[in-house]
C-alpha positions as CSV (number, residue, x, y, z in Angstrom):
1,M,-25.6,5.9,15.1
2,S,-22.6,4.5,16.5
3,K,-22.3,4.7,20.2
4,E,-18.9,5.2,20.0
5,K,-17.7,9.1,20.0
6,W,-14.7,10.9,19.1
7,T,-11.9,11.8,21.0
8,E,-10.9,15.4,20.9
9,A,-8.6,14.8,18.9
10,G,-10.6,12.6,16.5
11,E,-13.2,15.4,16.1
12,A,-10.5,18.2,15.6
13,V,-9.1,15.5,12.9
14,T,-12.3,15.2,11.5
15,A,-12.7,19.2,11.1
16,L,-9.4,19.0,9.8
17,I,-10.1,16.0,6.9
18,L,-13.4,18.1,5.9
19,D,-11.8,21.3,5.7
20,I,-8.8,19.5,3.3
21,F,-11.1,18.2,1.1
22,R,-13.2,21.3,0.7
23,L,-9.6,23.3,-0.1
24,N,-8.4,20.6,-2.3
25,S,-11.9,21.4,-4.8
26,R,-11.2,24.8,-4.7
27,L,-7.3,24.5,-5.6
28,L,-8.4,22.3,-8.0
29,L,-10.4,24.8,-9.6
30,T,-8.2,27.5,-9.4
31,G,-5.2,25.7,-10.8
32,D,-7.6,25.2,-13.7
33,R,-8.2,28.3,-14.1
34,L,-4.8,29.4,-13.4
35,V,-3.0,27.3,-16.2
36,A,-6.1,27.0,-18.3
37,D,-4.6,29.1,-21.5
38,L,-1.5,27.0,-21.4
39,G,-3.3,24.1,-22.4
40,L,-3.2,22.5,-18.5
41,T,-5.4,21.2,-16.2
42,S,-4.4,20.7,-12.3
43,A,-4.5,17.1,-13.3
44,R,-1.6,17.3,-16.0
45,W,0.1,20.2,-14.1
46,Q,0.4,17.7,-11.2
47,V,2.0,15.2,-13.0
48,L,4.6,17.7,-14.6
49,G,5.3,18.9,-11.4
50,S,6.1,15.2,-10.2
51,I,8.2,14.8,-13.7
52,A,10.3,18.4,-12.6
53,Y,11.1,17.9,-9.4
54,A,11.7,14.3,-9.2
55,E,15.3,13.5,-8.7
56,Q,15.9,11.4,-11.2
57,P,13.7,10.0,-14.1
58,Q,11.2,7.7,-12.5
59,T,8.6,5.7,-14.2
60,V,4.4,6.3,-14.4
61,A,3.9,3.8,-11.1
62,W,6.5,5.7,-9.0
63,H,4.9,8.6,-10.1
64,A,1.7,7.4,-9.1
65,R,2.8,6.5,-5.9
66,S,4.3,9.7,-5.0
67,M,1.4,11.3,-5.9
68,G,-1.5,9.3,-3.8
69,H,-3.1,8.3,-7.2
70,H,-3.8,4.9,-9.3
71,R,-1.3,4.1,-12.2
72,Q,-3.8,3.8,-14.7
73,G,-5.1,7.5,-13.7
74,I,-1.4,8.8,-14.1
75,Q,-0.7,6.9,-17.1
76,R,-3.7,8.3,-19.1
77,I,-2.3,11.5,-18.6
78,V,1.1,10.7,-19.3
79,N,-0.1,9.1,-22.6
80,E,-2.1,12.7,-23.5
81,L,1.3,14.3,-22.8
82,K,3.5,12.3,-25.0
83,A,1.3,12.7,-27.6
84,E,1.5,16.5,-27.1
85,E,5.0,16.1,-26.8
86,I,5.0,17.6,-23.6
87,I,6.8,14.6,-22.4
88,E,9.3,11.4,-23.6
89,F,9.7,7.9,-22.3
90,K,13.4,6.7,-22.1
91,A,14.5,3.1,-21.9
92,N,14.8,2.0,-18.0
93,P,18.1,-0.3,-17.5
94,Q,16.1,-1.8,-14.6
95,H,12.6,-2.9,-16.4
96,K,12.0,-3.2,-19.9
97,R,8.3,-2.4,-20.0
98,A,7.9,0.1,-17.2
99,H,9.6,3.3,-19.0
100,L,11.3,6.2,-17.3
101,V,9.2,9.7,-18.0
102,L,11.1,12.9,-18.9
103,L,9.4,16.2,-19.6
104,T,10.9,17.4,-23.0
105,P,12.1,21.1,-23.6
106,K,8.5,22.2,-24.5
107,G,7.1,20.3,-21.5
108,Q,10.0,22.1,-19.5
109,D,9.1,25.6,-20.8
110,L,5.0,24.5,-20.5
111,F,5.9,23.5,-16.9
112,D,8.0,26.8,-15.9
113,A,5.1,29.0,-17.7
114,A,2.5,27.5,-15.3
115,I,5.1,28.4,-12.5
116,E,5.6,31.9,-13.2
117,R,1.6,32.3,-12.6
118,Q,1.7,30.4,-9.5
119,I,4.3,32.2,-7.5
120,P,2.4,35.6,-7.5
121,W,-0.7,33.7,-7.0
122,V,0.7,31.3,-3.6
123,N,2.8,34.9,-2.6
124,A,-0.9,36.5,-2.5
125,L,-2.9,33.9,-0.8
126,S,-0.2,33.0,1.5
127,S,0.6,36.9,2.4
128,D,-1.0,37.5,5.8
129,V,-0.3,33.8,7.3
130,K,2.8,33.0,9.2
131,P,5.4,30.9,8.1
132,A,5.6,29.2,11.3
133,D,2.0,28.1,11.3
134,L,1.9,26.9,7.8
135,E,5.2,24.4,8.9
136,A,3.4,23.1,12.0
137,T,0.5,22.5,9.3
138,R,2.3,20.2,7.1
139,R,4.4,18.1,9.7
140,V,0.4,17.5,10.8
141,V,-0.8,16.6,7.5
142,H,2.2,15.4,7.0
143,Q,2.0,13.0,10.3
144,L,-1.8,11.9,9.2
145,K,-0.8,10.8,5.5
146,T,2.2,8.8,6.8
147,R,-0.1,7.2,8.7
148,L,-2.2,6.2,6.1
149,E,0.2,5.1,3.7
150,Q,1.2,2.7,6.8
151,D,-2.1,1.4,6.7
């Protein structure tokens, strides 16, 4: 065992990380259940969300970076979604091979249907949590994420 000890903040961040891991697992499981009959998984829904919320069409590599995933994993999902006509590719004037990814009308309808389910679910989940507490938590998580992205 290491002779070095956690600082008070280091111990608190370790506990937070473990809780975030557990929360992530439960979010993925719940997300899978929420959209299963739409033919989605949490992973596919996340990719659709990244595409839907992007300010402009972006490449697979951009979506992977913004989601914190490897490009190959996102490419596999994008290929599945393309085969099902949920997304489409558009020529990228800045790069011949890295196409831009867009939702098709079918994809937009699918994403909208998922969000219709997510809204009442997330409202119920957060019903007794103070918005100020959520914002403070979000700021801390964002700060830690930013530090990790710099490494």
